[in-house]
PAZA-970823 format. One record per atom (N, C-alpha, C): residue in three letters; z, x, y. Coordinates in steps of 0.2 Angstrom, whole numbers, plus 5000, padded with zeros to 4 digits. Layout:
ALAZXY...
! end
This chain:
MET552953205702MET553253245706MET553753295703SER553753355704SER554153405701SER554953395703LYS555353415698LYS556053405700LYS556353475703TYR555853525704TYR556053585707TYR555653585713VAL555953625718VAL555653625725VAL555353695726TYR554653695728TYR554353755729TYR554353775736GLU554553835736GLU554653875743GLU554353945741GLN553853965745GLN553554035743GLN554054085743PHE554154115737PHE554654175736PHE554254245736VAL553754245733VAL553354305733VAL552754305737THR552754335743THR552154325747THR551654385745PRO551054365746PRO550554415744PRO550654485746ASP550854495752ASP550954565755ASP551554595753GLN552054555750GLN552654585747GLN552654595739ARG552154565736ARG552054565729ARG552154625726GLU551754675728GLU551754745725GLU552454775725LYS552754775731LYS553454805732LYS553954765728MET553954705728MET554454665724MET554354675716THR553754685714THR553554705707THR553954765705VAL553854815710VAL554154885708VAL554854875708ASP555154835713ASP555854825713ASP556154795707ALA555754745705ALA555954705699ALA555854745692SER555554795692SER555454835686SER555954895685GLY555954915679GLY556354975677GLY557054975679VAL557355025682VAL558055035683VAL558354985688ARG557954965693ARG558154915698ARG558154845696LYS557954835690LYS557854765687LYS558454725688GLY559054745686GLY559654715686GLY559854695693PHE559754745698PHE559954735705PHE559554685708PHE558854685706PHE558454635710PHE558654565709GLY558754545703GLY558954475702GLY559654455706ALA560054505706ALA560754495709ALA560654495717ALA560254535719ALA560154545726ALA559754475729LYS559254455725LYS558954395728LYS559254325727LEU559754325722LEU559954265720LEU560754255721GLN561054305722GLN561854305722GLN562054255728SER561854255733SER562054215739SER561854135738LEU561454125734LEU561154055733LEU561554015729THR561453945730THR561853895726THR561453895719PRO561753875714PRO561453865707PRO560753835707GLU560753775711GLU560153735711GLU559553775715LYS559753815720LYS559253855724LYS559053915719ARG559453935715ARG559253995711ARG558653965706LEU558753905703LEU558253875699LEU557653865703ASN557653845709ASN557053835713ASN556753905715VAL557153955715VAL556854025717VAL556454045710LEU556754035705LEU556354055698LEU555754015698TYR555753945699TYR555153905699TYR554653925704SER554853945710SER554353965715SER554054035713ALA554454075711ALA554254145709ALA553754135703ILE553854095698ILE553354085693ILE552654065696ARG552654015700ARG552053985703ARG551754045708ASP552154085711ASP551854135716ASP551554195712VAL551754205705VAL551454255701VAL550954225696GLU550654165699GLU550154135695GLU550354115688GLY550954085687GLY551154065681GLY551354115676ASN551354175677ASN551454225673ASN552254235671GLU552454205666GLU553154215665GLU553454285663ASN552954325661ASN553154395659ASN553054445665HIS552954415671HIS552954465676HIS553654495678PRO553654555680PRO554354585681PRO554754545686ILE554554515691ILE554954475696ILE555254415692VAL554854385688VAL555054325684VAL555654345679GLN555454405676GLN555954425671GLN556654445674ALA556554475679ALA557254495683ALA557654435685LEU557254395688LEU557654325690LEU557854295684GLN557454285679GLN557654245673GLN558354275670GLN558254345670GLN558854385666GLN559554365670HIS559454375677HIS560054355681HIS560354285680ILE559854235680ILE560054165679ILE560354155672GLU560054185667GLU560354185661GLU561054205660LYS561154265664LYS561854295664LYS562354255668SER562054215672SER562554165676SER562754105672GLY562454095666GLY562654045661GLY562253985661VAL561653985664VAL561153935664VAL560853925657GLU560853865654GLU560653855647GLU559853875646ALA559753905641ALA559053925639ALA558553865640SER558753805638SER558253755638SER558153735646VAL558553745650VAL558453735657VAL557953785660ILE558053845658ILE557553895660ILE556853885657GLN556853865651GLN556253855648GLN555853795651ASP556253745653ASP555953685657ASP555653715664ILE556053755667ILE555753785674ILE555153815672ILE555153865667ILE554553895666ILE553953855664THR554053805660THR553553755658THR553253715664THR553753695668THR553553655674THR553153695679ALA553453755680ALA553053795685ALA552353815683LYS552253825677LYS551653845674LYS551153785675LYS551453725673LYS550953665674LYS550853645681ASP551353655685ASP551253645692ASP550753695695PHE550753755693PHE550353805696PHE549653795694ILE549553775687ILE548853755685ILE548653695689GLY549053645690GLY548853585693GLY548653605701VAL549053645704VAL548853665711VAL548253705711SER548153745706SER547553785705SER546953745705ALA546953695700ALA546453645699ALA546253605706GLU546853585709GLU546753555716GLU546353595721GLN546653665721GLN546353705726GLN545653725724ARG545453735717ARG544753745715ARG544353685717GLU544553625716GLU544253565718GLU544053565726GLU544653575730GLU544553575737GLU544153635739ASN544153695736ASN543753745738ASN542953725736SER542853695731SER542153675729SER541953625734LYS542353575736LYS542153525741LYS541953565748GLU542453605750GLU542253645756GLU541653685755LEU541553715749LEU540953755748LEU540353715749ARG540353655746ARG539753605746ARG539653585753GLU540153575757GLU540053555764GLU539753615768ILE539953675767ILE539653735770ILE538953745768GLN538853725762GLN538153735759GLN537653685763GLU537953625763GLU537553565767GLU537453585774ILE537953615777ILE537853635784ILE537353695785THR537453735780THR536953795780THR536253775779GLU536153725774GLU535453695773GLU535253665779ALA535653625782ALA535453595788ALA535253645794GLU535653695794GLU535553745799GLU534853785798ARG534753795791ARG534153825789ARG533553775791GLY533653715789GLY533053665791GLY532953665799GLN533453665802GLN533453675810GLN533153735812LYS533353795809LYS533053855810LYS532253855808SER532153825803SER531453825800SER531053785806GLU531253735808GLU530953695813GLU530853725819GLN531353765821GLN531353805827GLN530853865827GLU530853895821GLU530353945819GLU529653915819ARG529553855816ARG528853825816ARG528653815824LEU529053785828LEU528953765835LEU528753835838ALA529153885837ALA529053945840ALA528353975838ARG528153975832ARG527453995830ARG526953955833GLU527053885833GLU526553845836GLU526453865844GLN527053875847GLN526953895854GLN526653965855GLU526754005851GLU526454075851GLU525754065850GLU525554025845GLU524854015843GLU524453985849ARG524753935853ARG524453905859ARG524353955864GLN524953995865GLN524854045870GLN524354095869LYS524254115863LYS523754165861LYS523054135862SER522954075860SER522354035861SER522154035868GLU522654015872GLU522554005879GLU522354075882GLN522654135880GLN522554195882GLN521754215880GLU521654195874GLU520954215872GLU520454175876ARG520554105877ARG520154065881ARG520054095888LEU520654115891LEU520554145898LEU520154215898ALA520254245893ALA519954315892ALA519154295892ARG518954245888ARG518254235887ARG517954205894GLU518354165897GLU518154135904GLU518054195909GLN518454245909GLN518454295913GLN517854345912GLU517654355905GLU517054385903GLU516454355905GLU516454285905GLU515854245907GLU515754255914ARG516254255918ARG516254265925ARG515954325927GLN516154375924GLN515954445925GLN515254455924LYS514954425918LYS514254425916LYS513854395922SER514154335925SER513754295929SER513654335936
! end
């Protein structure tokens, strides 16, 4: 169990805007704006969450801006490094779990699809048989009618 608490910080729809805000001239303001009102513990959790949200990329502008602000607030480099390491490991672990879960779901979908295909094949076979019976019956009736007309 991680000693940091994950709460989504960078949502996919806000990621691009936050990246721009965390880059260049705005970099210093970004960290302050996002972290200033938070307790020291919550600030560390935000950094941890941000790293996980940007797929473990410690060099991402959002992570860099938050890290810079936290460093300026006096947090030891070893604590920040621990957050980075833990977040990356947790991201990889969650990613592996998600990949495994996705694979499991994909296998289930494939099994259902194969079963549906089998069912569809059976339905198609039955439809062809019925069509052949109808065609045979129509041909038989046509022959009978021809014979009656000849008689």
